[in-house]
C-alpha positions in Angstrom: -56.9 -52.9 7.8 -54.5 -50.8 5.9 -51.4 -51.2 5.2 -49.2 -47.7 4.2 -46.3 -47.6 2.3 -43.4 -45.0 2.3 -40.4 -44.2 1.4 -40.3 -44.1 -2.5 -38.5 -41.2 -4.5 -35.9 -40.3 -7.2 -32.1 -42.1 -7.1 -29.4 -42.1 -9.3 -28.5 -45.2 -10.6 -25.8 -47.0 -7.9 -28.1 -45.2 -5.1 -30.6 -47.0 -2.0 -33.9 -46.6 -0.8 -35.7 -47.7 1.9 -39.1 -48.3 1.9 -41.4 -48.7 4.5 -45.0 -50.5 4.9 -46.9 -50.6 8.5 -50.1 -52.4 8.8 -52.5 -50.9 10.8 -56.2 -52.2 12.3 -57.7 -55.3 14.4 -55.3 -58.1 13.1 -54.6 -61.3 14.6 -51.8 -62.8 12.6 -50.0 -61.5 9.2 -49.1 -64.7 7.4 -46.8 -63.1 4.7 -46.4 -59.4 4.3 -43.9 -58.1 1.2 -43.6 -56.0 -1.9 -44.7 -56.0 -5.6 -43.9 -53.7 -8.4 -45.3 -52.4 -11.5 -43.4 -51.3 -14.6 -45.1 -49.2 -17.4 -46.6 -51.5 -19.4 -45.5 -54.6 -17.3 -47.6 -56.8 -15.2 -46.8 -56.3 -11.2 -44.8 -58.8 -10.0 -43.4 -60.0 -6.7 -40.2 -58.4 -5.5 -39.8 -59.8 -2.3 -41.7 -61.5 0.7 -41.6 -62.4 4.3 -44.2 -65.4 5.5 -44.8 -67.3 8.2 -41.0 -68.5 9.9 -39.8 -65.6 8.8 -38.8 -67.3 5.3 -37.9 -64.7 2.5 -38.5 -65.1 -1.1 -36.9 -62.7 -3.8 -37.4 -62.2 -7.3 -34.4 -63.3 -9.2 -33.1 -59.9 -10.5 -32.8 -58.4 -6.7 -31.0 -60.7 -5.4 -28.1 -59.9 -3.5 -29.3 -56.5 -3.8 -32.5 -55.9 -1.9 -33.3 -56.9 1.6 -36.9 -57.3 3.3 -37.4 -57.3 6.9 -39.9 -56.9 9.4 -40.1 -55.3 12.6 -42.9 -57.6 14.5 -43.5 -55.4 17.8 -44.8 -52.5 14.7 -46.5 -54.9 12.1 -43.9 -53.2 9.5 -42.2 -54.1 6.9 -38.9 -53.2 5.2 -37.4 -52.9 1.9 -34.0 -52.2 1.1 -32.8 -51.5 -1.8 -29.2 -51.2 -3.0 -27.3 -50.9 -6.4 -30.6 -49.4 -8.0 -30.6 -49.6 -11.9 -33.0 -47.9 -13.6 -34.6 -51.1 -14.3 -35.8 -51.0 -11.2 -38.1 -48.1 -11.7 -41.5 -48.9 -10.8 -44.7 -48.4 -8.2 -44.2 -50.5 -5.8 -46.7 -51.7 -3.7 -46.7 -53.3 -0.1 -49.0 -56.8 0.1 -50.1 -58.6 3.0 -51.9 -61.9 3.9 -54.0 -61.2 6.9 -55.5 -63.2 9.3 -58.3 -60.3 11.3 -61.8 -60.6 12.6 -63.1 -60.5 9.0 -60.9 -63.6 8.4 -58.1 -64.3 5.8 -57.6 -61.7 3.4 -55.1 -60.2 1.2 -54.7 -56.4 1.3 -52.4 -53.6 -0.8 -51.3 -50.5 0.5 -51.3 -47.9 -1.6 -48.3 -47.6 -4.1 -45.5 -45.7 -4.0 -43.1 -44.6 -6.8 -39.6 -45.5 -7.0 -37.7 -43.5 -10.0 -33.7 -44.7 -10.5 -32.1 -42.2 -13.2 -29.0 -43.2 -15.3 
């Protein structure tokens, strides 16, 4: 199982970016999938996640600005990030809890850098 993240970059404050994370490999089901981020000198934190039943969770700091969505047919999750601020600057990591032939596992994608300039 692999998670391939893309879509990071440099944007000015107030701008938008969309991150994508595609799951590949032989999987039975995705129990939860979402995004975490880690800024320099800070701990990794949950940004947004979709769990079974399409239940979404957001960090308080991104509510109303970020939207997570999932394309089940493509096993891909998206994070639309609007009204970005410099405080959103971080490396963003895709994460998924997946049932595969090996059982239940927690998987991480490679990070993608998001930089918001003031």
